[in-house]
KOLPA-897150 format. One record per residue: residue number from 1; residue in three letters; x, y, z of N, C-alpha, C in turn. Coordinates in nm, 2 decimals, padded with zeros to 4 digits. Example, Ala and Ser with C-alpha at 12.3 -4.5 7.8 and 13.67 -1.06 7.14 Angstrom:
<rs>
R	kolvex	gudren	n.east	n.north	n.up	ca.east	ca.north	ca.up	c.east	c.north	c.up
R	1	ALA	01.32	-00.57	00.78	01.23	-00.45	00.78	01.32	-00.33	00.78
R	2	SER	01.28	-00.22	00.71	01.37	-00.11	00.71	01.29	00.00	00.79
</rs>
This chain:
<rs>
R	kolvex	gudren	n.east	n.north	n.up	ca.east	ca.north	ca.up	c.east	c.north	c.up
R	1	MET	11.66	11.22	09.97	11.68	11.17	10.11	11.74	11.28	10.20
R	2	LYS	11.70	11.29	10.32	11.74	11.39	10.41	11.89	11.37	10.44
R	3	HIS	11.93	11.24	10.47	12.07	11.21	10.49	12.11	11.10	10.40
R	4	PHE	12.13	11.14	10.27	12.16	11.04	10.17	12.28	10.96	10.20
R	5	VAL	12.38	11.02	10.27	12.50	10.95	10.30	12.48	10.84	10.40
R	6	HIS	12.37	10.85	10.48	12.34	10.74	10.57	12.24	10.64	10.51
R	7	PHE	12.19	10.67	10.40	12.09	10.58	10.34	12.16	10.46	10.27
R	8	TRP	12.28	10.48	10.22	12.35	10.37	10.14	12.37	10.25	10.22
R	9	TRP	12.40	10.26	10.35	12.43	10.14	10.43	12.31	10.05	10.45
R	10	ILE	12.19	10.12	10.46	12.07	10.04	10.48	12.04	09.96	10.35
R	11	THR	12.06	10.03	10.23	12.04	09.96	10.11	12.13	09.84	10.09
R	12	ILE	12.26	09.86	10.12	12.35	09.75	10.11	12.32	09.64	10.22
R	13	ALA	12.27	09.67	10.34	12.23	09.58	10.44	12.12	09.49	10.39
R	14	ARG	12.02	09.56	10.32	11.90	09.49	10.26	11.95	09.39	10.16
R	15	GLY	12.05	09.43	10.08	12.10	09.35	09.97	12.17	09.23	10.03
R	16	VAL	12.26	09.25	10.13	12.33	09.14	10.19	12.23	09.04	10.25
R	17	LEU	12.13	09.09	10.32	12.03	09.01	10.38	11.96	08.92	10.28
R	18	ALA	11.92	08.98	10.17	11.85	08.90	10.06	11.94	08.79	10.00
R	19	ILE	12.07	08.83	09.98	12.16	08.73	09.93	12.18	08.61	10.02
R	20	LEU	12.20	08.64	10.15	12.22	08.54	10.25	12.10	08.45	10.26
R	21	THR	11.98	08.51	10.25	11.85	08.43	10.26	11.84	08.34	10.14
R	22	SER	11.88	08.39	10.02	11.87	08.31	09.89	11.96	08.19	09.90
R	23	LEU	12.08	08.21	09.96	12.18	08.10	09.97	12.13	08.00	10.07
R	24	ALA	12.06	08.05	10.18	12.01	07.95	10.28	11.90	07.87	10.22
R	25	ILE	11.81	07.93	10.14	11.70	07.86	10.08	11.74	07.76	09.98
R	26	VAL	11.83	07.80	09.89	11.87	07.71	09.78	11.96	07.59	09.83
R	27	ALA	12.02	07.61	09.95	12.10	07.50	10.00	12.02	07.38	10.04
R	28	VAL	11.89	07.40	10.08	11.81	07.30	10.14	11.76	07.19	10.03
R	29	PRO	11.71	07.24	09.91	11.66	07.14	09.82	11.77	07.04	09.77
R	30	ASP	11.90	07.09	09.76	12.01	07.01	09.72	12.05	06.91	09.83
R	31	ALA	12.03	06.96	09.96	12.07	06.87	10.07	11.96	06.77	10.10
R	32	VAL	11.84	06.81	10.08	11.73	06.72	10.12	11.68	06.64	10.00
R	33	ARG	11.72	06.51	09.99	11.68	06.42	09.88	11.57	06.33	09.92
R	34	ALA	11.56	06.29	10.05	11.46	06.20	10.09	11.32	06.26	10.09
R	35	LEU	11.22	06.19	10.04	11.09	06.24	10.03	11.03	06.28	10.16
R	36	PHE	11.05	06.20	10.27	10.99	06.22	10.40	11.05	06.35	10.46
R	37	LEU	11.16	06.40	10.42	11.22	06.52	10.47	11.17	06.65	10.40
R	38	GLN	11.10	06.63	10.29	11.05	06.75	10.22	10.96	06.85	10.30
R	39	PRO	10.87	06.79	10.39	10.79	06.89	10.47	10.88	06.97	10.56
R	40	LEU	10.99	06.91	10.61	11.08	06.99	10.70	11.15	07.10	10.61
R	41	ALA	11.19	07.07	10.49	11.25	07.16	10.40	11.16	07.28	10.37
R	42	VAL	11.03	07.25	10.35	10.93	07.35	10.32	10.92	07.44	10.45
R	43	MET	10.91	07.38	10.56	10.90	07.46	10.69	11.02	07.55	10.71
R	44	TYR	11.14	07.50	10.68	11.26	07.57	10.69	11.25	07.70	10.60
R	45	SER	11.21	07.68	10.47	11.20	07.79	10.38	11.10	07.90	10.42
R	46	VAL	10.99	07.85	10.47	10.88	07.94	10.52	10.94	08.03	10.64
R	47	VAL	11.01	07.96	10.73	11.07	08.03	10.85	11.17	08.13	10.80
R	48	ALA	11.26	08.08	10.70	11.37	08.17	10.65	11.31	08.29	10.58
R	49	LEU	11.20	08.28	10.50	11.14	08.39	10.43	11.07	08.48	10.53
R	50	ALA	11.00	08.42	10.63	10.93	08.51	10.73	11.03	08.59	10.81
R	51	VAL	11.14	08.53	10.85	11.24	08.61	10.92	11.31	08.72	10.83
R	52	TYR	11.33	08.68	10.71	11.39	08.77	10.61	11.29	08.89	10.59
R	53	GLY	11.16	08.86	10.58	11.06	08.97	10.56	11.06	09.06	10.67
R	54	ILE	11.06	09.01	10.79	11.06	09.09	10.91	11.18	09.18	10.92
R	55	LEU	11.30	09.12	10.90	11.43	09.20	10.91	11.44	09.30	10.80
R	56	ASP	11.40	09.26	10.68	11.41	09.36	10.57	11.31	09.47	10.59
R	57	SER	11.19	09.44	10.64	11.09	09.55	10.66	11.14	09.64	10.78
R	58	THR	11.21	09.58	10.87	11.26	09.67	10.98	11.37	09.77	10.93
R	59	LEU	11.45	09.72	10.83	11.55	09.81	10.77	11.48	09.92	10.69
R	60	VAL	11.37	09.88	10.62	11.29	09.98	10.54	11.23	10.08	10.64
R	61	TRP	11.18	10.04	10.75	11.13	10.13	10.85	11.24	10.23	10.90
R	62	ILE	11.36	10.18	10.93	11.47	10.26	10.97	11.50	10.36	10.86
R	63	ALA	11.50	10.31	10.73	11.53	10.40	10.62	11.43	10.52	10.60
R	64	SER	11.31	10.49	10.65	11.20	10.60	10.63	11.24	10.72	10.72
R	65	PHE	11.32	10.70	10.82	11.35	10.82	10.91	11.46	10.90	10.84
R	66	ASN	11.52	10.85	10.73	11.62	10.93	10.65	11.55	10.99	10.53
R	67	THR	11.42	10.98	10.52	11.35	11.03	10.40	11.27	11.16	10.44
R	68	ASP	11.30	11.27	10.37	11.24	11.39	10.41	11.10	11.42	10.34
R	69	ALA	11.08	11.36	10.22	10.96	11.38	10.15	10.85	11.29	10.21
R	70	LEU	10.72	11.34	10.21	10.61	11.28	10.27	10.58	11.14	10.20
R	71	TRP	10.56	11.14	10.07	10.51	11.02	10.00	10.61	10.90	10.01
R	72	PRO	10.74	10.93	09.99	10.83	10.82	10.00	10.83	10.76	10.15
R	73	ARG	10.82	10.85	10.24	10.82	10.81	10.38	10.70	10.72	10.41
R	74	ILE	10.58	10.77	10.36	10.46	10.69	10.38	10.47	10.55	10.31
R	75	ALA	10.52	10.55	10.19	10.54	10.43	10.11	10.63	10.33	10.18
R	76	GLN	10.74	10.38	10.23	10.83	10.30	10.31	10.77	10.24	10.43
R	77	ARG	10.70	10.32	10.51	10.64	10.27	10.63	10.52	10.17	10.60
R	78	PHE	10.45	10.20	10.49	10.34	10.10	10.46	10.40	09.97	10.41
R	79	GLN	10.51	09.98	10.33	10.58	09.86	10.29	10.64	09.78	10.41
R	80	SER	10.69	09.86	10.50	10.75	09.80	10.62	10.64	09.73	10.71
R	81	PHE	10.53	09.80	10.72	10.42	09.75	10.80	10.36	09.61	10.74
R	82	LEU	10.34	09.61	10.61	10.29	09.49	10.55	10.39	09.38	10.55
R	83	GLY	10.52	09.41	10.54	10.62	09.31	10.55	10.63	09.24	10.68
R	84	ILE	10.63	09.33	10.79	10.63	09.27	10.92	10.51	09.19	10.95
R	85	CYS	10.39	09.24	10.91	10.26	09.17	10.93	10.27	09.03	10.86
R	86	SER	10.32	09.03	10.73	10.32	08.91	10.65	10.42	08.81	10.72
R	87	GLY	10.53	08.86	10.76	10.63	08.77	10.83	10.58	08.71	10.96
R	88	THR	10.51	08.80	11.03	10.46	08.75	11.16	10.35	08.65	11.14
R	89	LEU	10.26	08.67	11.04	10.15	08.58	11.01	10.21	08.44	10.96
R	90	LEU	10.32	08.45	10.88	10.38	08.32	10.84	10.44	08.24	10.96
R	91	LEU	10.49	08.31	11.06	10.55	08.25	11.17	10.45	08.20	11.28
R	92	THR	10.33	08.26	11.27	10.23	08.23	11.38	10.10	08.16	11.32
R	93	VAL	10.01	08.24	11.28	09.87	08.20	11.24	09.88	08.10	11.12
R	94	LEU	09.94	08.14	11.01	09.93	08.07	10.89	10.03	07.95	10.89
R	95	PHE	10.13	07.95	10.98	10.23	07.85	10.97	10.17	07.70	10.98
R	96	GLU	10.08	07.69	11.07	10.02	07.55	11.10	09.93	07.51	10.98
R	97	HIS	09.88	07.60	10.90	09.78	07.57	10.80	09.84	07.60	10.66
R	98	MET	09.97	07.63	10.65	10.02	07.67	10.52	10.02	07.57	10.42
R	99	GLN	09.98	07.60	10.30	09.99	07.52	10.18	10.08	07.59	10.08
R	100	LEU	10.14	07.52	09.99	10.23	07.58	09.90	10.16	07.68	09.81
R	101	LEU	10.04	07.65	09.77	09.97	07.74	09.69	09.94	07.88	09.76
R	102	TRP	09.90	07.87	09.88	09.89	08.00	09.96	10.02	08.07	09.97
R	103	PHE	10.12	08.00	09.99	10.25	08.06	10.00	10.29	08.14	09.88
R	104	PHE	10.27	08.08	09.76	10.30	08.15	09.64	10.22	08.28	09.62
R	105	TYR	10.09	08.27	09.65	10.00	08.39	09.64	10.05	08.50	09.74
R	106	LEU	10.07	08.46	09.86	10.11	08.55	09.97	10.24	08.62	09.93
R	107	MET	10.34	08.54	09.88	10.47	08.60	09.84	10.45	08.69	09.72
R	108	GLY	10.37	08.65	09.63	10.35	08.73	09.51	10.29	08.86	09.54
R	109	PHE	10.19	08.87	09.62	10.13	09.00	09.66	10.22	09.08	09.74
R	110	GLN	10.30	09.01	09.83	10.40	09.08	09.91	10.50	09.15	09.82
R	111	LEU	10.55	09.08	09.71	10.64	09.14	09.62	10.58	09.26	09.55
R	112	LEU	10.45	09.26	09.51	10.39	09.37	09.45	10.38	09.49	09.54
R	113	THR	10.36	09.47	09.67	10.36	09.58	09.76	10.50	09.64	09.78
R	114	ILE	10.60	09.55	09.78	10.74	09.60	09.78	10.77	09.68	09.66
R	115	ALA	10.72	09.64	09.54	10.74	09.72	09.42	10.69	09.86	09.43
R	116	ILE	10.57	09.88	09.49	10.52	10.01	09.50	10.61	10.10	09.59
R	117	GLY	10.65	10.04	09.70	10.74	10.12	09.79	10.87	10.15	09.72
R	118	GLU	10.93	10.06	09.64	11.05	10.08	09.57	11.04	10.19	09.47
R	119	PHE	10.93	10.18	09.39	10.90	10.28	09.29	10.89	10.43	09.35
R	120	VAL	10.81	10.44	09.45	10.80	10.57	09.51	10.93	10.63	09.57
R	121	THR	11.00	10.54	09.64	11.13	10.58	09.69	11.23	10.61	09.57
R	122	ALA	11.23	10.53	09.47	11.32	10.55	09.36	11.29	10.68	09.28
R	123	SER	11.16	10.71	09.28	11.12	10.84	09.21	11.17	10.96	09.29
R	124	HIS	11.17	10.95	09.42	11.22	11.06	09.50	11.38	11.07	09.48
R	125	LEU	11.44	10.95	09.49	11.59	10.95	09.47	11.63	11.00	09.34
R	126	SER	11.56	10.97	09.23	11.61	11.01	09.10	11.60	11.16	09.08
R	127	LYS	11.51	11.23	09.16	11.51	11.37	09.15	11.64	11.44	09.19
R	128	HIS	11.71	11.37	09.28	11.83	11.43	09.33	11.96	11.39	09.25
R	129	HIS	11.96	11.27	09.19	12.08	11.24	09.11	12.05	11.21	08.97
R	130	HIS	11.93	11.24	08.92	11.89	11.23	08.78	11.93	11.09	08.72
R	131	SER	11.89	10.99	08.79	11.92	10.85	08.74	11.80	10.77	08.77
R	132	THR	11.78	10.67	08.68	11.67	10.58	08.70	11.71	10.44	08.74
R	133	TRP	11.83	10.42	08.78	11.88	10.29	08.82	11.81	10.24	08.95
R	134	ALA	11.76	10.33	09.03	11.70	10.29	09.16	11.56	10.22	09.13
R	135	ARG	11.51	10.24	09.01	11.38	10.17	08.98	11.39	10.03	08.95
R	136	LEU	11.51	09.98	08.93	11.53	09.84	08.89	11.48	09.74	08.99
R	137	THR	11.50	09.77	09.12	11.45	09.68	09.22	11.29	09.68	09.22
R	138	GLY	11.23	09.79	09.19	11.08	09.79	09.18	11.04	09.70	09.06
R	139	TRP	11.10	09.71	08.95	11.06	09.63	08.83	11.09	09.48	08.86
R	140	LEU	11.20	09.45	08.93	11.23	09.32	08.96	11.12	09.26	09.06
R	141	ALA	11.08	09.34	09.15	10.97	09.29	09.24	10.84	09.27	09.17
R	142	VAL	10.81	09.36	09.07	10.69	09.34	08.99	10.70	09.21	08.91
R	143	VAL	10.81	09.18	08.85	10.83	09.06	08.77	10.82	08.94	08.86
R	144	GLY	10.89	08.94	08.97	10.89	08.83	09.07	10.75	08.81	09.13
R	145	GLY	10.68	08.91	09.16	10.54	08.90	09.22	10.44	08.84	09.12
R	146	LEU	10.45	08.89	08.99	10.36	08.84	08.89	10.39	08.69	08.85
R	147	LEU	10.52	08.66	08.85	10.56	08.52	08.82	10.51	08.43	08.93
R	148	LEU	10.52	08.46	09.05	10.47	08.37	09.16	10.32	08.36	09.15
R	149	ILE	10.25	08.46	09.12	10.10	08.46	09.11	10.06	08.37	08.99
R	150	ILE	10.13	08.39	08.88	10.10	08.32	08.76	10.13	08.17	08.78
R	151	LEU	10.24	08.14	08.84	10.27	08.00	08.87	10.17	07.93	08.96
R	152	ALA	10.12	08.01	09.06	10.02	07.95	09.15	09.89	07.93	09.08
R	153	ALA	09.85	08.02	08.99	09.72	08.02	08.92	09.72	07.91	08.81
R	154	SER	09.84	07.90	08.74	09.84	07.81	08.62	09.90	07.67	08.65
R	155	TYR	09.98	07.66	08.75	10.05	07.53	08.77	10.04	07.48	08.91
R	156	ALA	09.92	07.50	08.97	09.90	07.47	09.11	09.93	07.32	09.14
R	157	GLN	09.89	07.23	09.04	09.91	07.09	09.07	10.05	07.04	09.06
R	158	SER	10.14	07.12	08.99	10.27	07.07	08.96	10.38	07.15	09.04
R	159	LEU	10.33	07.23	09.14	10.43	07.31	09.22	10.50	07.21	09.31
R	160	THR	10.63	07.22	09.31	10.72	07.14	09.40	10.80	07.23	09.49
R	161	TYR	10.85	07.18	09.59	10.94	07.25	09.68	11.06	07.30	09.61
R	162	ARG	11.12	07.21	09.53	11.24	07.25	09.45	11.22	07.37	09.36
R	163	LEU	11.10	07.37	09.29	11.07	07.48	09.20	11.06	07.61	09.29
R	164	ILE	10.99	07.60	09.40	10.97	07.72	09.48	11.11	07.77	09.53
R	165	ALA	11.19	07.68	09.57	11.32	07.72	09.63	11.40	07.79	09.52
R	166	TRP	11.40	07.74	09.40	11.48	07.80	09.29	11.43	07.94	09.25
R	167	VAL	11.29	07.95	09.24	11.23	08.08	09.20	11.27	08.18	09.31
R	168	LEU	11.25	08.15	09.43	11.29	08.24	09.54	11.43	08.27	09.54
R	169	TYR	11.52	08.17	09.52	11.66	08.19	09.52	11.70	08.30	09.41
R	170	PHE	11.65	08.28	09.29	11.69	08.37	09.18	11.64	08.51	09.21
R	171	TYR	11.51	08.52	09.26	11.46	08.65	09.29	11.54	08.72	09.40
R	172	LEU	11.56	08.65	09.51	11.63	08.71	09.62	11.78	08.75	09.59
R	173	LEU	11.84	08.66	09.51	11.98	08.68	09.47	11.99	08.81	09.38
R	174	ALA	11.90	08.82	09.28	11.90	08.93	09.19	11.86	09.06	09.27
R	175	PHE	11.76	09.05	09.36	11.72	09.17	09.44	11.84	09.21	09.53
R	176	GLY	11.91	09.12	09.59	12.02	09.15	09.68	12.14	09.21	09.60
R	177	LEU	12.17	09.16	09.49	12.28	09.21	09.41	12.24	09.36	09.36
R	178	LEU	12.12	09.38	09.32	12.08	09.51	09.28	12.09	09.61	09.40
R	179	GLN	12.04	09.57	09.51	12.04	09.65	09.63	12.19	09.69	09.67
R	180	CYS	12.27	09.59	09.66	12.41	09.62	09.69	12.48	09.71	09.59
R	181	GLY	12.44	09.69	09.47	12.49	09.78	09.36	12.44	09.92	09.38
R	182	ILE	12.31	09.94	09.41	12.25	10.07	09.43	12.31	10.14	09.55
R	183	GLY	12.33	10.06	09.66	12.40	10.12	09.78	12.54	10.16	09.75
R	184	ALA	12.61	10.08	09.67	12.75	10.12	09.64	12.75	10.25	09.55
R	185	LEU	12.65	10.26	09.46	12.64	10.38	09.38	12.61	10.50	09.46
R	186	MET	12.52	10.48	09.56	12.49	10.59	09.65	12.61	10.64	09.73
R	187	LEU	12.69	10.54	09.77	12.81	10.58	09.84	12.91	10.65	09.75
R	188	TYR	12.92	10.61	09.63	13.01	10.67	09.53	12.96	10.81	09.49
R	189	ILE	12.83	10.82	09.47	12.78	10.95	09.42	12.77	11.06	09.53
R	190	THR	12.73	11.01	09.65	12.71	11.11	09.76	12.82	11.20	09.80
R	191	PRO	12.94	11.15	09.82	13.05	11.25	09.86	13.09	11.34	09.76
R	192	ARG	13.06	11.31	09.63	13.11	11.39	09.52	13.01	11.49	09.48
R	193	SER	12.88	11.46	09.49	12.78	11.55	09.44	12.68	11.60	09.54
R	194	HIS	12.64	11.51	09.64	12.54	11.54	09.73	12.58	11.50	09.87
R	195	PRO	12.67	11.57	09.94	12.71	11.53	10.07	12.60	11.52	10.17
R	196	GLU	12.49	11.60	10.15	12.37	11.59	10.23	12.26	11.65	10.15
R	197	ILE	12.15	11.58	10.14	12.04	11.63	10.06	11.92	11.65	10.15
R	198	SER	11.86	11.77	10.15	11.75	11.79	10.24	11.64	11.86	10.16
</rs>
């Protein structure tokens, strides 16, 4: 990273955003018991995830300006572009016609694109601090994306809002905690070893 010392706060901000979104999503299925309120709960989760995707992708876009290598910068901007497009589609075109099955597939493929960006960025980071911990978020996105696609393909008839909420909760919580941990490690490592990497 060109300014590694400035990159840590973006990573922590992405982590905090993911944790807050996970808590917002999981609070609804416990609060909503009545069957007639379930569509509102689904709509709430779609909006929360769409807004999360747009904000997280914006942070990734900002992070790309602190990346000096070409491929990590391209991967981050591509990840950011897809995230903003997906979030915007969820809020506009697809929102009126959204089905839970489509939602699972869309989120699954979105997580797989996130994984690519995370792996490319982590590969660049690990060259500077000789560590592979930054790849954990990429592997988590792969597992989460494949899980959502498998659930949609194999259990389409039994998908419930509560199941969706809990799957997304655990993914976002784990992703957020990992991002916060990685950001904290960056903050810890940077002043001691790499005040500025170019």
